[in-house]
C-alpha positions as CSV (number, residue, x, y, z in Angstrom):
1,X,1.1,-143.4,63.8
2,X,4.8,-143.5,64.2
3,X,6.6,-146.0,61.9
4,X,9.6,-147.7,63.4
5,X,12.6,-148.2,61.2
6,X,15.0,-150.6,62.7
7,X,17.8,-149.6,60.4
8,X,17.7,-146.3,62.3
9,X,16.8,-147.6,65.7
10,X,19.6,-150.2,65.6
11,X,21.9,-148.2,63.3
12,X,25.1,-149.6,64.8
13,X,24.1,-153.0,63.4
14,X,23.2,-151.8,59.9
15,X,25.8,-149.0,59.3
16,X,29.3,-150.4,60.0
17,X,32.4,-148.9,58.5
18,X,33.4,-150.1,55.1
19,X,37.1,-149.5,56.0
20,X,37.6,-151.0,59.4
21,X,36.3,-154.0,61.3
22,X,34.2,-153.2,64.3
23,X,33.2,-155.3,67.3
24,X,29.5,-155.0,68.3
25,X,27.2,-156.6,70.9
26,X,24.2,-157.9,68.9
27,X,21.1,-158.3,71.1
28,X,18.8,-161.3,70.8
29,X,16.6,-160.6,67.8
30,X,13.5,-162.3,66.5
31,X,13.3,-163.5,62.9
32,X,11.2,-165.4,60.3
33,X,13.6,-168.1,59.0
34,X,13.8,-170.8,56.3
35,X,16.6,-173.3,55.9
36,X,17.9,-174.8,52.7
37,X,21.0,-175.7,50.7
38,X,22.5,-175.2,47.3
39,X,23.7,-172.3,45.1
40,X,21.5,-169.3,45.8
41,X,22.0,-168.0,42.3
42,X,20.4,-171.0,40.7
43,X,18.4,-172.8,43.4
44,X,14.6,-172.5,42.9
45,X,14.4,-173.4,46.6
46,X,16.3,-170.3,47.6
47,X,14.1,-168.1,45.4
48,X,11.0,-169.6,46.8
49,X,12.3,-169.1,50.4
50,X,12.9,-165.4,49.8
51,X,9.5,-164.9,48.2
52,X,7.8,-166.7,51.1
53,X,9.7,-164.6,53.7
54,X,8.8,-161.3,52.1
55,X,5.2,-162.3,51.6
56,X,4.7,-163.2,55.3
57,X,6.8,-160.3,56.5
58,X,4.6,-157.8,54.7
59,X,1.4,-159.5,55.9
60,X,2.8,-159.2,59.4
61,X,3.6,-155.5,58.9
62,X,0.0,-154.7,57.9
63,X,-1.5,-156.9,60.7
64,X,0.7,-155.2,63.2
65,X,-0.4,-151.8,62.0
66,X,-4.1,-152.7,61.8
67,X,-4.5,-155.0,64.7
68,X,-1.9,-153.6,67.2
69,X,-1.6,-150.0,66.1
70,X,2.2,-150.5,65.7
71,X,3.7,-149.8,62.2
72,X,7.3,-150.5,61.1
73,X,9.5,-150.7,58.0
74,X,10.1,-154.3,57.0
75,X,13.8,-154.9,57.6
76,X,16.2,-156.1,54.9
77,X,16.7,-159.7,53.8
78,X,19.5,-161.5,55.7
79,X,21.4,-164.8,55.3
80,X,23.3,-167.3,57.4
81,X,25.8,-169.3,55.3
82,X,28.0,-172.4,56.0
83,X,29.1,-175.7,54.5
84,X,30.1,-179.1,56.0
85,X,33.6,-178.4,54.7
86,X,34.1,-174.6,55.2
87,X,36.8,-174.7,52.5
88,X,33.8,-175.1,50.1
89,X,32.5,-171.8,51.4
90,X,35.7,-169.9,51.2
91,X,36.3,-171.2,47.7
92,X,32.8,-170.3,46.6
93,X,31.7,-173.9,45.8
94,X,28.1,-172.8,46.1
95,X,26.5,-176.1,45.2
96,X,27.6,-177.4,48.6
97,X,26.5,-174.4,50.6
98,X,23.9,-174.5,53.3
99,X,21.9,-171.4,54.3
100,X,19.2,-169.9,56.4
101,X,17.3,-167.0,54.8
102,X,15.8,-164.7,57.4
103,X,14.0,-161.4,57.9
104,X,13.8,-159.7,61.3
105,X,10.5,-159.0,63.0
106,X,9.8,-156.7,66.0
107,X,9.7,-158.2,69.5
108,X,6.0,-157.4,69.8
109,X,5.1,-159.8,67.0
110,X,3.8,-163.0,68.6
111,X,3.8,-166.5,67.3
112,X,0.0,-166.3,67.1
113,X,0.2,-163.3,64.8
114,X,2.8,-165.1,62.7
115,X,0.4,-168.1,62.4
116,X,-2.4,-165.7,61.3
117,X,-0.1,-164.1,58.7
118,X,1.0,-167.5,57.4
119,X,-2.6,-168.6,57.0
120,X,-3.5,-165.4,55.2
121,X,-0.6,-165.7,52.7
122,X,-1.3,-169.5,52.2
123,X,-4.8,-168.6,51.1
124,X,-3.6,-166.3,48.4
125,X,-0.3,-167.9,47.2
126,X,1.0,-171.3,46.4
127,X,4.6,-171.6,47.8
128,X,5.8,-174.9,49.3
129,X,8.4,-173.0,51.4
130,X,5.7,-171.2,53.4
131,X,5.3,-174.4,55.4
132,X,9.0,-174.2,56.3
133,X,8.9,-170.8,57.9
134,X,9.7,-170.7,61.6
135,X,9.7,-167.8,64.1
136,X,12.8,-167.9,66.3
137,X,15.2,-165.7,68.3
138,X,18.8,-165.5,67.0
139,X,21.4,-164.9,69.7
140,X,24.7,-163.8,68.3
141,X,26.2,-161.6,71.0
142,X,29.7,-160.3,70.4
143,X,30.4,-160.1,66.7
144,X,32.9,-158.6,64.2
145,X,31.3,-156.8,61.2
146,X,32.2,-154.6,58.3
147,X,30.3,-153.1,55.3
148,X,31.3,-154.8,52.0
149,X,30.7,-152.6,48.9
150,X,30.7,-154.5,45.6
151,X,29.7,-158.0,44.2
152,X,29.0,-160.7,46.7
153,X,31.7,-162.9,45.1
154,X,34.4,-160.3,45.8
155,X,34.1,-160.7,49.6
156,X,37.0,-163.2,49.7
157,X,39.9,-160.9,50.5
158,X,37.9,-159.1,53.2
159,X,36.9,-162.4,54.8
160,X,40.5,-163.5,54.8
161,X,41.5,-160.4,56.6
162,X,38.6,-160.8,59.1
163,X,39.3,-164.5,59.8
164,X,43.1,-164.7,59.6
165,X,44.2,-161.2,60.6
166,X,41.8,-159.2,62.7
167,X,40.3,-162.1,64.7
168,X,43.6,-163.7,65.7
169,X,45.1,-160.2,66.5
170,X,42.2,-159.6,68.9
171,X,42.3,-163.2,70.4
172,X,38.9,-164.1,68.9
173,X,37.6,-167.2,67.3
174,X,34.3,-168.3,65.6
175,X,31.1,-168.5,67.6
176,X,28.4,-168.8,65.0
177,X,27.6,-168.8,61.3
178,X,28.7,-166.3,58.7
179,X,26.0,-163.7,58.5
180,X,25.1,-161.2,55.8
181,X,22.6,-158.4,55.7
182,X,21.6,-157.2,52.2
183,X,21.2,-153.5,52.3
184,X,20.8,-153.2,48.5
185,X,18.3,-154.7,46.1
186,X,20.4,-156.5,43.4
187,X,17.5,-155.9,41.0
188,X,18.0,-152.2,41.2
189,X,21.7,-151.7,42.0
190,X,24.7,-152.6,39.9
191,X,27.0,-155.3,41.4
192,X,29.8,-152.7,42.1
193,X,27.4,-150.7,44.3
194,X,25.9,-153.5,46.3
195,X,26.1,-152.8,50.1
196,X,26.3,-155.9,52.4
197,X,26.8,-156.0,56.1
198,X,29.1,-159.0,56.8
199,X,29.1,-160.2,60.4
200,X,30.8,-163.0,62.2
201,X,29.8,-163.9,65.8
202,X,33.0,-164.4,67.9
203,X,34.2,-165.3,71.3
204,X,37.5,-164.9,73.2
205,X,40.1,-167.7,72.8
206,X,40.6,-169.2,76.2
């Protein structure tokens, strides 16, 4: 049985340059999502959300393989980030951040299968965030992205260049939430070697 790896199938979304900003057309993609707020480094809510997403994602993977005969590699964790006052986001005032933690699922995964996977996980684990999981399509379209190598908190200069240099120079403005794809496991990789795809949906200024 062939195992689909979306990091390879959609490599243009997962392997951007770390030197130059690139503009990509992101297709509509399906995700498991959980919303929350607060500092992800200290929030029990964020940790519980990530655990819930991974638990259901792996349950879905094995159900897809066993029930549908379609196997795949579980994609990496992703995050959408924002704040009511975006100055709080830029200045890393994380206690006021809002977020959506998410993991992509294949298009062939149905809501019925997600419901089945949720029930299976709920029978084995106690996690209040399981009840908050939703299965939705994210439509980002045209986006600017780059690969950030290093600690998450060192993204500031790169974001400043993206928002205040590259986007204005290309007549682009914001059209969605700050998006990060975590290509490295922070439990196994030193902060200096972390690899994070940073994406910003955009639209032409009219």
